N, C-alpha and C positions, 0 to 999 in steps of 0.2 A: 682608433677612428679620427678622423678629420673632425674638427669642431667647426661647423658652416656659420657660427656668429660672425655677422658683418653687416655694418650698414649698408643696405641694397644688394647684399650678397656679392660685393666686389672683392672683398677681401677674407677669403676663409681663415680661420685659425687652424693651425695643425698641431696637434698634441705631441709631446717629446716622443711619446709611444708610437705613434702614427709614423713620424718622421724617421724613427729607427727602423720600423718595419719597411718601409719604403727604400731605407738605404740597405737593409737586408737583402731585399729582392734584387737590387740592381747590384749588389755585390755577388749575389748567386748568379745572376745573367753573366757578369764580367768573368766569373770563376769557369763557368761553361765555355766562354769566348776563349780563354785561355787553354782550357782541356782540348778543344778543337783544333785550336791554332798550333799548339807545341807537341802533341802527342806523335807527331811524325817524327820528332827528335829521339823519343825513347824507342820507337821500333823501327827507326830508320835502318838500324844494321840488318834487320828482319828482311826488310822490303828490299835494301841493297843485294844480298844474296840472293833472293827468289827472282828479282827482276833483272839482274845483272848489271845494277847501275853504277856509276862513279860517285864519288862525293860530290862532284861539281853539281852533278843531277840532283842529288839529295839536297844540295845548297838550293837550287832552284826552287824544288817543291816544298821546302819549308821557308823558303825567303821569297824571292821575286814574283813567282808565279801565284803565290798567296797576296804579296803586297800591292801587286799592279793596278788590279781593280779595286782591291781595299782602299788604297790611297786616292785613285781619281775619283771614285764615287762617294767618297767621305763629304766632299764639298758640296756636290748638289744635295745629297740627303742631309747636310747640315742647314743648309737654305731653306729645305722644306720643314726642317725642325724648326726654324725660327719663326714660321708661320702657321704650322698645322700641329696636331696632337703628337706630342713626343711620345708619349707612352705607346700609342700604336706603331709608330715608325720602330721602337726599340722590339715590339712584340712580333712583327712581321719578319724583322731582320733576324731576330732568334730561330724562326722557323725555318728560313731559309739557310742560314749556315749550319744548322744541326742536320737538316735533310742531307746537304751535300757533303757533310761528314760522313754520314752513314751510308753514302753512294760510294766514297771513297774505297770501302772494301770490297767493292765490285770491280775495280779497275784490274785489267786484265795485262795492262803495260803501262810504260812511263807516259805516254800521250794521253790515255783516259785518265790515268791519276792527276795527270798535271791539269787536265780540264775541271775535274772536279774541284783541285784545290783553288782553282779560279774562281768556282763558284762559291765555296767557302768565304773567300774574300770577298766577294760580291755582299754576301749576307752581314758580315762582320762589320761591315762599313758603316752600318747603321746603328753601331751600339754605343761608342764613347761620346761622339760630339752631343746628341740629346740626352745622354746620362748625366753628363758634365752640366749641362744647362738645367736639368732637373735639379740636381744637388744643388747647385748655387742658388737656386729659387727657393729651395727648403731651408738651407741654411747661411746664416748672416757671415759677412766677409771675415770675422775674428775667429771663426769656427769651420771655415770653408777648407783650408787645408787639412784639418783634421777628418772632416768628413770625406775628403776625396783620398787621404790615405787610408781610409776603411773599404772605400770602393776599389783603390788601387791594390788592395789586398787580394783581391781576386786574381791578381798576376802569380805571386807565388802560391795561392790555395790552388788555380787552376794547373798550375805547372806541376805541383805535387799530386794532385788526383790523376792527373793525365799519364805521369810517369808511372806510379804505382799500379794503377789500374791497367792502363796499357801495357806495361812490361809483363804483367801476370797474364794478362788475356792473350797477348801475342804467344807468350811461353806456353800456356797450358792450352790453347786453341789455335789460333792463327793471328798474323797481324791485320787481315781481313775483318774477322770476328772483333778485334778490338774498335777498329773505327765504327762499326755498327753499334755496340753497345755503349760507347762514349757518345754517339752522337743523338740517339733517340729520346732520352730522356728531356733534351733542350726543348723539344715540341712542348711537351706539358708544362714545363716553367713558363713557357710563353703565354700560354692560357692563363696562368695565375697572375702573371705580371700584369697583363690587360683588365684582369677583374678586381685586382685590387689597388693598384696604384692610381692615385688622381692626379690630374695635370693641374699645377698650380698656375696662378698667374705669372706672367713674366715680372722680373724685379720684386718678388713677394716678399724677399728678405733683405731688402737694402736698407730700411729704416731700422737703425741698431741704437739709436740716442737713447730710447726706452723701452721697456716692453710692449708689444701690441697689444692692442685695447680693443674689444667689440666694436666700438665706435670708429676706429680708423678706417678710412675709405682711400684706397689708393686704386685707382682706376688704370688697368693694363694699358699701355701705349697703343693708339691705333696701328694696325700693320698699314704700310704705305702700298699703293695699288703695285702689283707687279709689272716689272718692266726689266728688259736686260741691262738697260742703263743703269737703274738702281740697283741691281744684283752686282755689276762690276764695281759699282760705286761703294757697296758695302763691302766686297770682298777687299777692295784696296783700302777701304779705312783700317780693317783689321791687320791687312798685311804691314801698313805703316807702322803699327803697334809693334807687332811681333819682331820685325825687320828694322824697324827705323829708330826705336828706343835702345839705347846702349843696354841697360839692364836686362830687358825683356830678350833682346837678340841674343846674348849671352847665354842665357837661361835656355834658349832654344838651341843653340850650338851645344851646350853642355849635354843635354837630354838626348840629343841625335847622336852625339859622338859616344857617349856611354852605353846608348842602345845599340849601336853599331857593333860595339865589342862584346855585349851581352848576347845578343842575337847569334852573333857570329860562332863564339866560343860554345854558347849553349847548345846550339845545334849539332854538335857533336862530342860533347861530354859523355852522354850515356854510350855512344858508339865506342868512345876511348876506354871506358870502362870494360866493354866487351873485348876490344882488341889487344889490350894491355894487361890484363888480369883473367882473362878468359873466365869471366862471371856470366851467368845467365840473364835473360832478359828480366825476369821476375826480380831477380836480386837487384840489377842495376836499376830497375825502376823505383824498387824501395829505397836502396841507397840514397841516387840523385833526388828522388821524391820527397823523403823526409827531410834531408839536408837542406835542400833549395826552398822547402816549404818554411822549415823552422827559420833560418838564417834570413832568408828574404822577406818572410813576412814579418818577422821582428822588426828589420830594417825598414821596411815600407810603413809600418804602424809607427816607429819613434820618428821617422822624418816628418810626418805629419804633426804629430802631438809637440815634438821638441821645436820645431819652426815655429807653428802657432803661439808656443811659449816664449820663445826668445824673441819671436818678431813682435811682442808687444813691447819689448825694449828698445828694439832697433830693427827696422825692415831688412836691414843688411842680411841679418841671419837667414833669412829665406834663399840666400845664395851661400852664405859660409858654409852652412850647415850640409849641404851636398859637397860642396868643393873640400872639405876636410875629410868627410866619409870616402869619396873616391880616391883621394890620395893615398888613405891608410890602407885600404883595401887591395890596391894593385900590388904590392910586394909579397902580401899575405897569399893571395890567389896564386901567384908564380911559384911560391914555395910549394904550395900544395900539389902541383902538377908535375913538380921535380921529385916526387917521393917514388920509391921503388916497390912499394907494397898498398895495395887499396886500401887497407883499415888505416893507415897513416894520412893517406891523401884524404879520406872521409872526416876523419877527425879534426884536421885543419880547416876543411871546408865549411866547418860549422861556424867559423868566426867571421870570414870576410863580409858575407852576405849581409851581415847587420849593420856595417857600414857602407856597403855599395848601394843598398836599395833606399836610404835618405833621401836621395834625388828626385823620386817620382813625386810626392805629394807637394812640396815646396813650387817645384816647377808649374804643376798643373794650377795651384793656388794662386801663383803672381800671374799666369797667363788669363785666369778667370777673374782676377782682381783688376786687370789693367784694361778691359774693355767692358762697354755698355750691356745691360741684361740682353737685348735683343740680339747681340752680336756673339754670343758665348758659345753655342753649338758651332759657329762659324769658326770661332778662333780654336776650338779643339780641333776642329776638321783640317784647318791650314797647318796646326802645329803637327798632325798626325800624319799630314801628305808630305811633308817637308823630312818629319822623322822617320815615318814609316818606309818611305821610298827608298831612302838612302839607307837606313839602319837594318829593317826589317828585310828590304827587297836587295840590298847589297850583303848586310854582314854574313848570313849563312852562305851565301854564294863566294865572296871573299875567300872565307876559312876554308870552304869546301875545296875552292880553284888552289888554295896555298897548299893543303894537304896532299892534292893529286900532285902537284909540282915538286912538293919536297918527297913524296912517295917515289916519284920517277928518279929524282936524284940519289936516294938513299939506297934504291934498289940497284942501281950501277956503281956508287960510291958509298958503301956503308961505313957508318960512323959519322962523326961530325958534331958541333956546338950546333945551337939554335941561329945564331947570327951568320957562322959560316954556310950552315945547310940552306938558310934563304937566299943569301947572296948567291951561292952555288947552284940554286936550283933554277936560276934564271940565264945561266951561261953556260958554254961548254957544249959537248956534245949530247945529245938524246940519250944515245945509248940504246939498249933493248927497253923495250916498251912496257912498263909495269902494268898497264891496264891490259894489255894482251897476254901476259905471262902469269897474271893473277886477277882473272874476271871476278868482278865483285870484290876484289879485295883478297882472295883467297886462291890457293893453288888449285887446279882442275884436278877432277878424280883420277887416280892413276899416276899423279905426279910424283917425284922422287921426294924422299924426307928433306933433303937440303932445300929444295924449292918451296915446299911446305913452310920449313921454318923461316926461309928469307921472305916469303911474302908476309908472313905475319909479324915478323920483326920490322921490316919496312914499312908497312901500315900503322903500326903501334908507336913507332917513333916520330914518324909524319904528322900523326894525329896529336901527339903531345906538344910538338914544336907548333903546328898550327896555330892550338888552342892558346899558347903561350903569347904567340905573337898579338893575337887577337886581345889579350887581356891587358894588353899594354895601353889599349886606347882609354881606359880608365883614367889614366893619370893625365892625359890630355884632355879629357873630358872636366876633370878636377879644376885644370887651369881657366878654363872659360867661366865655370861657375864663380871662380874667385873675382875674376874680372866683371861678373855680374854686380858683385857686392859695390862696386865703384858706381855710384850716382843711384842707388835702390831707394834711400831714404827720399832723395828729392823726387824721385819718380812717383812714388806713391803720395808725398805731399801736393804734387802737382794734381795727381789723379783725383784727390780728394776734394781739391778747390774745383776741379772741373765738375 
């Protein structure tokens, strides 16, 4: 429970146990956020076959159609979170996105499913900006990356549960049932969050020179009167930090490019296991869910703890930790997808996520520590606007579009390596249409055995090569993190003086 001892009631003290409970509930919220966001990747193959979709359309459902309102609404919701109760905003948002996830199960065609995915994006826009702000008020700067890494653990945790549960439900029942079952529990969680989590004063954890005492009185800064001029002034102030400070800019570029590759490849990895190895959705969900949950989970937590530990010696390690991790993981990922059997692929994939996901917590920690308490939700919203519009909005669409082009090329020109196929897919004659000959990626009923085999092989090879191309973005992102280390120490020294 929170200890309300404070002179005049201005500064409540929260026990470590209560702060851990709050962090646990926010972690659970973010877990549901990613279950509902990413489940479409696991059951995408079933949706593709049922609704006769292309991979570009799957990419739009998993990426742009979710990300568009998610990113646009994130900023005004964040501005509300700077003024009003953040816990209420999170709870209401959780109800909205959970409800729309369940409604996805009722979609009869691509258009309806797209509209419901827009609704999921509307709800999820109210999750991370106020959550990051709350965590930063509960945890002091030197523990902030660690706390944010625990919150970010919801990414692999949600991806894992979504894959395992979604794959099993889709196989045993249908992809429609999967949407309903994973969506509804979020409404109950929203009630628990609202009842348990307390709204702390802004800047509550900024005194770090000594332990807080009961007699400490820190009054929350007064909120300026609302005006559009002031709103744009605040947005511009945060924008100048994110894009005008060299270390922060390259952290933002790094997380955006890494996420572009991650969302792009991740949207089609479950489908690749189905297409290349003839595995069932339940088995694929178990494989990708457990592997991703383990390796990405370890990497996310290690990134927070390691960067906070090394950051005490030099702030540059908040950038070097993700730089090293992303550069190491790239060739290991590529090697995994070049294997010819799923067991070897799965075994290798246990390793790279540990290095890959160390970038999340240090990035969020640097952004939160670079702005004033009253601008933290706004900073997260602007970061997520830039990151998700490009990465989540573009990554799955890019990879799906690339797979469609590669499939068209391979259908008419069987064989060829990754580079030759990618270059060849954008030139020469179009030939016979793969989408027409293989609707939904499979040969129509009654087709010849030769066409059945050709459709299967073509889509499998195209998926493999599209994923490999997307994975190369990790090395590019690592370069930006290395550049962010230049000037990081001076940046935080200046921030401390300010």
